[in-house]
N, C-alpha and C positions, 0 to 999 in steps of 0.2 A: 657361285655363278649360276648353277642350274636353278636355284630358287628364284633368282632375279629374272631369269628368262621365263620361267613358268608364270610368275606374276605378271610379267610384261605382256605375254602373248595369250594368256588364258581367255581373255575377252575377245581376242581377234581370231582365234582358232574355232571353227564351227563344224557341226555335223551336217553332212550333205544327205538329203533324202530325195527319193523319187515319190511323187504323189500319183496315185492311181485311184480316182474316185475319192473315197474317204480314207483310203489306206495309204500309209506311209511305209516305204521300204528304205532302210539305211543303205547308203552307197559308199560312203567314205568320209574324207575330211576336206574342208576348204578353209582358206584363211584370207582375212582382209588384207588388201594390198594398197588401197587408196581410200582417203576419207570421203570421197564422193560415193561410196557404197560399192566399190568393185572388189571382187574376190578372185582368187586363183585356185585352181584344182587340177587334177589329172584328167585328161580327155577320155581315157579308157573307162572312167566311171560313168560316162554319159553315152547312152545308146539311143538311136532314133530320135523321136520328137518328144521325149519324156518331159513331164512337168517337174521342175526342180524346186526344192525348198531347202533353206538352211536354218539351223537352230544353234544359237550360242549357248555357252555354259551359263546356267542361271543360279547355281548354288556354289558358294566358294568356301564353305566351312572346312575346317581342318580335316575332318573325317567325313567325306561326302558319302551319302548312302548309295548303294547300288540301285540306280533309278530305272525301273522298268515301266514307270507310269508314262502317260502320253506327254510328248514334248510339244512345245508351241513354236513351230517353225514359221519363217517368213518366205514368201515366194521370191525367186530370183529368175532372171532371164540370161540366156547364153548370148554374150555379145560377140565374142570371137572364139574360134575353135581351130587348133593346130594339131591335127591328127598325127602328122609326121613326127612332131616333137612331144606328143602326148600332153598337151597343155590346153586349158580352157580358161577364158576370162568371163566371169559372171558379174551380174549387177543386181542389187536389190531393186525390186519392182517399185517399192514405195520408199519414201524417206523415213529412216528410223535413226534413233540415237545410237552412235557407234563408239566403241572404245577400241582404239588401236594404237600401237606404239608410233612414236615419231621417227622419221628417217629409217624406214623399215628395210629398204633394199641395200644389200651388201655388195661387196666387190669380189665375185667368185674367182677371178683370175689371180687375185692376191692371196688366195687360201692355199697353202702348200699341203702336200701329202704328209700325214701325221698330225694335222691340225685337229683339235678337239671340236666336236659339233654336237648339237642336240636336235632331236626331232620331237614334235608334239602332235598328238592326234587322238583319235578315239578308236583304239585297236579292237575293242570288243563290241562295237556298235551293232554288228550283225547278230549279236546275241541279246540285243536290247539292254546292254549295259553301257550307259552313256556317261562314263567317267573319262576325262582326259588323262593321258599318260605321257610323261616326258621320259626320254631315253637319251643317254649319252653314248657317243661313239667317236671313232677316229676316222678321218679320211684315209682310205686305204689305197686309192688310185684315182687318176683322172683320165678319162677316155674321150677321144674325139671319134664320133661314129661316121659312117660313110656319108650320111646326109648332113655332116658338120654340126651335129648336136653334141654339146659338151655335157658329159655325164660324170658325176661323182659316185664312186663306190665307197661305202662306209661299213665298218665291221660290227653291225648289229642287225639281227633279223627283225624285220618289222612285220606286223600282222596286217591282214587285208584292210582293216579299218583305218590304218595310218595312211593309206594311199591318198595323195593329194595334199598332204600336210606340209608344213615348212621344215626345211633343214636349216638350222641356225648356227652361225659362227659363235661359239661360246665367248670369244674374246671381245667382240664388239656388240653382240646381241642383235645382229642383222641377218636377214634371210639370204642364203646363198644358193638354195635349191628347192625344188618341189619334189617331194618323195614320190617315186614311181612304184616302189614295192621291192620284193625280194629280187635279187639278181639271178633270175632263172635264165640260164644261158641260151636255151633254145628260143625262148620268147624274145630276148634281147637281140639275138642274131637276126631274127625275122623282122622285128620292128625297126631296128636302126641300121642294119647292115644288109638286109635283103637276102639273107642266107638262112639255111636250116642245118640242123645237126641231128643225125640219127642216133648219136651216142648221148644217153642221158647223163648229165653232169649235175651233181648236187653241190651247191655253194652255201657258205655261211655268211654271206654279205648281202647288203641291199644297195639300191641305187637311187639317185635323185638327179633330175634334169636341172642344169644351171639356171638360176633365176634370170639371167640376162635374156633368155629366150622368152620368158614371160614378160619382161620389160618391153620387148619388141611388140608384143600384143598390146600392151598398155599405150605405147607410143602411137600405134595405128589408131587407137581410140582417142588420140590427141590428149592424153592425160599427162600431167606433169608428174614425173616419177619422183617419189620422195624416199 
């Protein structure tokens, strides 16, 4: 199953960069969500009026080299931004040939606790290692925040480069969430519940925002969700 999901999504999962002059700085992961060139990522990866670019995986050999050479990214624009739910909808500035799965959006409400999932992203992009990595996990809990954001907790620690990547239901190969990062309790309380905690609590889980909130952004853009 994991092999099928990796093959299915490796062309749709992309590296997100900030461009400053001629310099590129890795920010995280984004993924294609619509064949008209729209991508979804985490809003906290985007600050100010930064110029954004994305780069797809270009090599697919069995043992891909650790690639520190210059990537060839494409410019994207921010179409919609939901800071409260930590989501952003991006769009390619130019028309390009895209490779993405059909019927990508899953049904988060039908995914029970204990369900197997996978996340795909570029965990070591901050170190100029641009290899995608797939991880398997289990849905550990489902949380409804104070601002009515639906959040999945899953039992796998993700690295910073995975932020913005897809959380995928293993059983049907469809996206059910957008990876937000490690479940750091202080940060989560402040972002989604408007509270703070003076007690540091270390957890061994990560979280993802339900894909239905990203679907709301796509519908505002008058896209037909697939």
